[in-house]
C-alpha positions as CSV (number, residue, x, y, z in Angstrom):
1,M,147.9,85.1,87.4
2,K,148.8,86.8,84.5
3,Q,145.6,88.9,85.7
4,I,146.4,89.5,89.0
5,N,150.2,90.7,87.9
6,K,148.9,92.4,85.0
7,L,146.8,94.3,87.9
8,K,149.5,94.6,90.3
9,K,151.5,96.2,88.1
10,E,148.4,99.1,86.8
11,Y,148.3,99.7,90.9
12,D,152.6,100.2,90.8
13,D,152.5,102.6,87.7
14,I,149.9,104.9,89.4
15,E,150.8,108.2,89.8
16,I,151.5,109.8,93.3
17,P,151.0,113.7,93.4
18,S,153.2,115.2,94.8
19,E,151.0,116.8,97.0
20,L,149.6,114.0,98.6
21,D,152.8,112.0,99.5
22,E,154.0,115.5,101.0
23,M,151.0,115.2,103.2
24,V,151.6,111.2,104.1
25,K,155.2,112.2,105.3
26,Q,153.7,115.5,107.2
27,S,151.2,113.3,109.1
28,I,153.1,110.1,109.9
29,K,156.1,113.3,111.1
30,R,153.5,114.8,113.5
31,A,152.1,111.3,114.4
32,K,155.0,110.2,115.9
33,A,155.7,113.6,117.6
34,T,153.0,113.1,120.0
35,K,152.8,109.3,120.3
36,K,154.6,109.9,123.5
37,K,152.1,112.9,124.8
38,H,148.9,110.8,124.5
39,S,147.1,107.7,125.5
40,P,146.2,104.9,122.9
41,L,142.8,106.5,123.0
42,K,144.4,110.0,121.9
43,Q,146.7,108.1,119.5
44,W,143.4,106.3,118.1
45,S,141.9,109.8,117.8
46,I,144.9,111.5,116.3
47,G,145.0,108.4,113.4
48,V,141.8,108.7,113.0
49,A,142.1,112.5,111.9
50,A,145.2,112.3,109.9
51,A,143.3,109.3,107.3
52,S,140.6,112.1,107.6
53,A,143.3,114.4,106.2
54,L,144.7,112.5,104.1
55,F,140.9,111.5,102.2
56,I,139.7,115.0,102.0
57,G,143.5,115.7,100.7
58,S,143.1,112.6,98.1
59,V,139.4,114.1,97.1
60,N,141.1,117.3,96.3
61,V,144.1,116.6,94.5
62,S,143.0,113.2,92.3
63,P,139.5,114.4,89.9
64,A,139.2,110.4,89.0
65,L,138.4,109.6,92.8
66,A,136.7,112.8,93.3
67,Q,134.3,111.4,90.7
68,S,134.1,108.0,91.8
69,M,133.0,109.4,94.9
70,A,130.5,111.8,93.4
71,N,128.6,108.2,92.0
72,V,128.2,106.7,95.3
73,P,125.2,107.2,97.3
74,V,123.9,109.4,100.1
75,L,121.8,108.1,102.4
76,G,119.2,110.1,104.1
77,A,118.4,110.0,107.5
78,I,117.0,106.6,109.0
79,V,112.9,106.8,110.2
80,E,112.1,104.7,113.4
81,V,109.3,104.4,114.8
82,F,110.0,102.3,118.7
83,T,108.0,101.2,121.7
84,V,109.0,104.1,124.0
85,Q,106.7,103.4,126.7
86,T,104.0,100.4,128.6
87,L,101.4,100.7,130.4
88,T,100.9,98.4,132.1
89,M,98.0,97.0,135.0
90,D,97.5,93.3,135.9
91,K,94.4,92.8,137.9
92,E,92.0,89.4,138.0
93,T,89.6,91.7,136.4
94,Y,91.7,94.4,135.4
95,Q,93.7,94.5,132.4
96,A,95.8,97.1,130.6
97,E,99.1,97.1,128.4
98,L,99.6,100.8,126.4
99,K,102.3,100.4,124.2
100,T,103.2,104.1,123.1
101,P,105.0,104.6,119.7
102,A,107.7,107.0,119.5
103,I,109.5,108.3,116.6
104,T,113.2,109.1,115.8
105,G,115.8,110.6,112.8
106,L,112.7,113.0,111.1
107,E,115.2,115.9,109.6
108,D,112.4,118.3,111.3
109,E,112.9,117.7,115.4
110,G,109.6,120.1,115.6
111,L,107.7,117.8,114.1
112,Q,108.9,114.9,115.4
113,A,108.6,116.4,119.1
114,S,104.9,117.2,118.5
115,L,104.0,113.9,117.4
116,N,106.1,112.3,120.3
117,E,104.8,115.0,122.9
118,K,101.4,113.8,121.5
119,Y,101.8,109.9,121.5
120,T,102.6,110.0,125.2
121,E,99.9,112.4,126.5
122,E,97.2,110.0,124.5
123,N,98.3,107.5,126.6
124,K,98.9,108.9,129.1
125,E,95.3,110.2,129.4
126,L,93.9,106.6,128.9
127,F,95.5,105.3,131.4
128,K,94.4,107.7,133.6
129,Q,90.8,107.8,132.6
130,F,91.0,103.6,133.4
131,K,92.5,103.9,136.8
132,E,89.4,105.9,137.5
133,E,86.9,103.9,136.0
134,V,89.0,101.2,138.2
135,A,88.7,102.3,141.4
136,D,85.1,103.5,140.7
137,M,84.4,99.6,139.7
138,E,86.3,98.1,142.8
139,E,83.8,100.8,144.8
140,V,81.2,98.7,144.5
141,G,83.0,95.2,144.2
142,A,82.1,94.0,140.7
143,G,83.0,94.9,137.2
144,H,85.7,93.4,133.9
145,L,87.6,96.2,132.5
146,G,90.5,95.7,129.8
147,I,92.2,98.8,127.3
148,D,94.4,97.9,125.1
149,T,96.7,99.8,122.8
150,G,99.1,100.0,119.8
151,Y,100.1,100.7,116.9
152,E,101.8,99.3,113.3
153,V,104.0,100.8,110.6
154,K,101.8,100.9,107.4
155,T,103.5,102.6,105.3
156,D,108.0,103.5,105.6
157,T,108.8,104.0,102.5
158,E,111.9,107.0,101.1
159,Q,109.3,109.2,100.9
160,M,105.9,108.9,103.3
161,L,105.6,107.4,106.6
162,S,102.3,106.1,108.0
163,I,101.8,104.9,111.6
164,A,97.9,103.6,112.5
165,R,97.3,103.8,116.6
166,Y,95.0,101.2,117.8
167,Y,92.7,101.4,120.9
168,V,91.1,98.6,122.0
169,N,89.0,98.9,125.2
170,T,86.6,95.7,126.8
171,V,84.0,96.3,128.6
172,G,81.9,92.9,128.0
173,S,82.4,93.6,124.9
174,S,85.6,95.4,123.3
175,S,85.3,98.3,120.6
176,T,88.0,99.6,118.7
177,T,89.5,102.6,117.5
178,M,92.3,103.7,114.7
179,K,94.1,106.8,114.7
180,Y,96.2,107.3,111.4
181,D,99.5,109.5,111.0
182,T,101.1,109.7,108.1
183,I,104.2,111.9,107.2
184,D,106.1,113.0,104.0
185,K,109.7,112.5,105.1
186,H,111.0,114.9,102.2
187,N,109.1,117.6,103.1
188,N,108.6,117.1,107.1
189,I,105.2,117.6,106.4
190,L,102.3,116.3,108.6
191,I,99.7,115.0,105.3
192,S,96.4,115.6,106.0
193,L,93.2,114.4,103.6
194,P,91.8,117.8,102.6
195,S,95.1,118.7,102.1
196,L,95.3,116.2,99.3
197,F,92.3,117.3,97.4
198,K,91.9,120.7,95.7
199,D,88.4,121.2,97.1
200,D,85.7,119.7,99.2
201,S,84.1,118.0,95.7
202,Y,86.1,114.8,97.6
203,I,83.7,114.2,100.2
204,E,81.3,113.1,97.6
205,V,83.6,111.4,95.0
206,I,84.8,109.2,97.6
207,S,81.3,108.3,99.9
208,S,79.7,107.6,96.5
209,Y,82.6,105.1,95.6
210,L,82.2,104.1,99.0
211,T,78.3,103.4,98.7
212,K,78.5,101.5,95.5
213,E,81.4,99.4,96.7
214,M,79.2,98.3,100.3
215,K,77.0,97.7,98.2
216,Q,79.1,95.0,96.0
217,Q,80.8,92.9,98.6
218,M,77.4,92.6,100.5
219,A,76.6,91.2,97.4
220,D,79.6,89.2,96.5
221,D,79.4,87.7,100.1
222,E,76.8,87.3,102.5
223,D,79.1,87.4,105.7
224,I,79.6,90.8,104.9
225,S,77.1,93.6,105.3
226,Y,76.7,97.2,106.5
227,F,74.5,99.6,108.7
228,A,73.3,101.5,106.1
229,F,71.9,98.7,103.6
230,D,70.9,96.3,106.9
231,G,67.6,98.4,108.5
232,S,69.7,99.5,111.3
233,N,69.7,103.2,112.3
234,L,73.5,103.8,111.8
235,E,73.4,104.2,108.6
236,F,76.3,105.5,106.1
237,M,75.8,108.3,104.2
238,T,78.8,110.2,103.4
239,I,82.9,110.3,104.9
240,Q,84.1,113.3,107.7
241,A,86.3,115.6,106.2
242,D,88.5,114.3,108.2
243,Q,87.9,110.9,107.9
244,D,91.0,108.3,108.9
245,F,93.5,107.2,106.5
246,Y,96.7,106.6,105.3
247,I,98.7,106.1,102.1
248,T,100.2,102.5,100.8
249,A,103.2,102.5,100.0
250,D,102.5,102.0,96.2
251,H,100.6,105.4,96.1
252,K,96.5,104.5,97.3
253,L,94.7,106.5,99.9
254,V,93.3,103.9,102.1
255,I,90.5,105.0,103.8
256,S,89.4,103.9,107.7
257,F,86.9,103.7,109.8
258,D,86.0,102.5,113.6
259,K,84.3,99.5,114.9
260,Y,80.4,100.3,115.1
261,E,81.0,103.0,112.7
262,V,79.9,101.5,109.4
263,A,79.1,97.8,110.1
264,P,78.3,95.3,112.5
265,G,81.4,95.1,115.5
266,Y,82.0,92.0,114.2
267,M,83.7,93.3,110.9
268,G,85.9,95.1,113.1
269,I,87.8,97.8,111.6
270,V,86.9,97.9,107.7
271,T,89.0,99.3,105.0
272,F,89.0,100.6,101.3
273,E,90.9,101.4,98.8
274,I,90.2,103.6,96.9
275,P,91.1,103.5,93.1
276,S,92.7,106.8,92.1
277,D,91.3,106.7,88.6
278,I,87.9,108.4,90.1
279,L,90.3,110.9,92.6
280,S,92.6,112.1,89.4
281,D,90.3,115.5,89.1
282,V,89.9,116.6,92.6
283,L,93.7,116.1,93.5
284,V,96.2,118.6,94.2
285,G,98.7,116.6,92.1
286,D,99.9,113.1,91.9
287,T,103.1,113.5,94.8
288,Y,101.5,111.1,97.0
289,I,98.4,109.8,95.0
290,R,98.4,108.0,91.7
């Protein structure tokens, strides 16, 4: 109780600046004058405006309050990914479900619009092709066909957003492909793999590491197999300059290969996290990878 009384006394002893006191009186006077002229909704709006004026005035006349407000963190825009459209077909031997992602909250509305348009057009085209194939198969009265697309947010930090979009095509067996977009939220940049490096020497650095890693994985686990070393004609030689990739929340580069690209189908999508230390000499900087 003593502590409460002490706090109350300190509060009562606060000197209200004359400017603020006059501002309060004027705001109350204006509110009373307009009370009979406005609906409850308008009165609420007037109250908000008066409160806003009081708040701004108090910051202007109170250095202590202004300093306190300066210490309150300002939140940036919230970037979200959601399903904006789902295209479906459900017949006895033909099934399709295509989920289209959309991004909201990017500061660069042009970049956001271009990405969203790309995602929408991709699925529209895939669905169009699927329906054409179904029509052809129905003419001959046989066949099974399926298509499934979706997405996964791989990384979502204050700085970066990485979205993976998958496409599964089923005709007897299935094939799976992945596409990734990694976005710098601060600078509104769509990051490409070559943009991370000084020159194309990264291709050899990463490829050399992957060759050794594939051999090591197979030596450690007999259930793991890669085409480069099992006698298949489909051999891994090198990554592409624009190989699929994403960046993790802890700033690691992950290289991705589609199903059947470097390994038998049972291995599915294959990914490798590349040690940052082997990339340090070829990176442009450590903003994204470190």
